[in-house]
N, C-alpha and C positions, 0 to 999 in steps of 0.2 A: 229694312236696315241697309241693304246694299245701295238702294237709291239715295238714302240720306247721306251715306259716306261719299257717293259720287258727287252729290250736290255740294257738300262741304269742300270736296277737293276742287271743284270748279270755282267756288267762292274764293278759296285760298289762292288759286291761280289768278283770279280777277283782281284781288287786292294785293298781289305781289308777295304772298307768303311762300318763302322758300324752305327747303328741307323739311317740309310738312310739319308745321308747328312753330316755326320761328318766323317772325315778321321780317320780310325782306325789304323793308322801307327805310333802312338805316341811312341810305344816301339822301332820301328826301327829308328825313328828320334833321340830318346834319345841315342840309341846305337851309331849312327853316331857322335853325339856331344861328346860322351865319347871317341870315337876314336880320334877325332880332339884334344881333351883335353890331352889325354895320349901321343899322338905323337907331341904335342905342335905345331899344325898347325893352331890353331884358331887365332893366332896373325895375320896371313896372309889372313884372311877372313874378308870381310867387315862387320862392326858391324850390319848394317841393315839386311844383309843376315843372320847373326847369330840370330838376333831377330826373323826373320821369322821362322827359324828352331826351335827356342825355343818355339814359340807359337804353331807350329805344333806338338811339343812334349808335349804340355800341361803345359809349364813353363811360368808363368805370373809374377814372381817376380825377382829372381836372376838366371842368367845363369852363372854357375861357369866357370872361366877361368883357363888356365893351370898354371898361376902364375910362369912362368919360369923366366929366367934371360936374360939380354941383349935383343937381337932382338926377342927372343922367349917369352918375358914377355907379358902375356895377363891377364889383370885384370878381375875381375868379372863384368858382364854386367847387370845392372838393366833394366829389360825389360819394366816396366811400368812407369819409372821415366819421369817427365816432361809432363805427360798426365793429362788432367782434370779428375775429379772423374767419370764422366759418361763413359769416354773411358776406364778407369781402370775396372769399373764394366762390361763393354762390353767384355773386355778380359776374365774375369771370365765366362761370359755368353757363349761366343763363343768357347773358347779354354780351360778354366781351369777345367771344369767338363764334365762328360758324357752328351750326348744330352738329356737323359731322367731324368737328375737331376731336382729337383723341384726348384721353385723360392726361397723358404725358404732356401734351401741348398746353392744356389748361393749367396743369400744375406748374410748368415752367413760367407761364405768364403771371400767375399769382406770385410765384417765388420772386420773380424780378420786381414785381410791383411793391411788395412789402419791404424788400431790401433797399429799394431806391427811393421810395416815396416818403420816408420819414414818418411823421405822425398822421399822414393822410391815409395810411393803410395799416391795419392792425397786424402785428407779428403773431405767429402761431404759438401763443403762450398756453401753458396748461390751464385746464378749466378752473382750478382753484385760485388762480390769479384774477380771473374774471369775476369771481364772486366776492363782492365787497363785504359781505357779512361773514365770510369764511375766515376763521382764524385757527391756525394749527396750534395745538396745545403742547406739542413736543418739539417741533422743528421750526426754526426761524431762519429761513434762508433768503438771500437776496435774489432779485429777479434774474441777475446775470448767472446764477448758479444752476438755473433750470434749463433742461433741454426743451425742444419743441413739444407741443401737445401730441399725445399719442395718435389722435386721428390724423394729424398732419403727417406723422411718420408712416402710418399705415397707407395713406394715399401715395406717399413717396415710394413706399415699398411696391405698390401696385404699378406706379407709373414707370419705375426704373427697374427693368429685369436684372440689372447687374447689382442692385442694392441688396445687401445681406441683412441678417437679423440684428447685427450689431447696431444698426441705426435706430432701433427701438428698444435696445436693451438697457433702459434706465428706468428704475422705479418712479423717478420724479416726473416722467412723462405721463404717468397714470394717476398719481396721487401725491400728496404732500410729504409722504414718508419715504426717505431714501432706503429704508430697511424692509419695505414690503415688496416681495418678489412674487406674490401669488399670481397676479394677472400675467406677468412676464412668462412664468413657467408654463402656464396653461396655453398661452398664445404660441409659445415655441412648440408645444406638443401638437397643437392643431395645424400650424403652418408647415412644420418640418416633418413630424412623424406620421401625421394622419393625411393631410392633403399633399404633402411632399412638393410644395411650391417654393419654399425658401428654407435656407439653412444658415448656420454660422460659417463664416469663411475659413475657419481653421479646421474644418473636418478634413482629416489627413488621408493618406494613402489607404484605400480599403484593405490592403493586405494586412494591416495591423488590427483589423476589427475582430471582435470576439464572436460575431454572429452574422447571419445572413437571412435573407427572405427570398421567397419564390417570386419571380417577376411574372408578367403577363404571358411570356413565352415559355414559362416553366423553368427557365434557367435561374440559378442562384445569383442574387444581387447582393454583394457585400456592402454593408452600410458605411464602414469607415468609423473613425473615432473623432469626436469633437471635444477638446478640453473645455471649451466655453460652455457646452451643454452640461458637462459634468459639474462645473463650478456652479452653474445656475441651479441644478438639481440639489447639490449639497447645501447651497445657501438657503433655498426654499425649505428643505427638510429641517435645517437648523431653526428656521423661523417657526415651523410647525411644532418642533420639539419644545421650543421655549414657551409655546402656548399650551403645552401638555397634550398635544395631539400626536401621541406616539405612533398610533397605528397609521395615521395619514403620513407621518414623516417616513415611516418604513416603506410605505407604498411608493413615495416619491424616490426614495433611495434605490428602489428596484430598477429605476430608469438609468442608473449610472452605466456608462458604456465601457469605460476603461477597466481592465482587469485589476489594477491596483485599487481603484475605487471600490 
């Protein structure tokens, strides 16, 4: 096994594979594309094959054509057009940047792409807009009323340490109903109360908190109070109560932090 790994590593070095797993031939591929364009050969090459070459060359937006005349006329080829936003983000992840690029860099690259590329790159719309056969029976909202897809917001939450939970605090990111807070509340519990990696920005001075917990060093760590967290818990509890899930609603209300609540 060790010999096989060493042989593969030598082969990778021989063929110019950099960062162990990513083809380091983008410069050569771009040079080949340039030759096709200058000699006006690209018109006679299948578009799908040109897209593959473009991706291997690190091009995820527009592959420039020769723009000749007559039979040699070859228009620019949009590489990421007609793909859903997850696929476009994947192109940036797999081909658009170096293998050692951070998630934050990849996110910023995709973010700039879909904001500036028009219809050449899909915006991070919620999943139910991508399903042509999905029809909401109760809510009919325009596309402009919807926030970004939940997965997009979660990636942003990971990529930007300064980003708070408010960025994903919309039910419409997760489903077509603006009154369904189930996923939001559970996500808040996981990220804030369990993993303690994100919280609402309005969590105030810990001095007004009603409780505390023991830290790793044995000292008491005051939690503070977040009005947004209480509003989320109350809203979700009301949703459960309206579904006759009284016991579940009472359990959610136990998570209220403020003494008035």
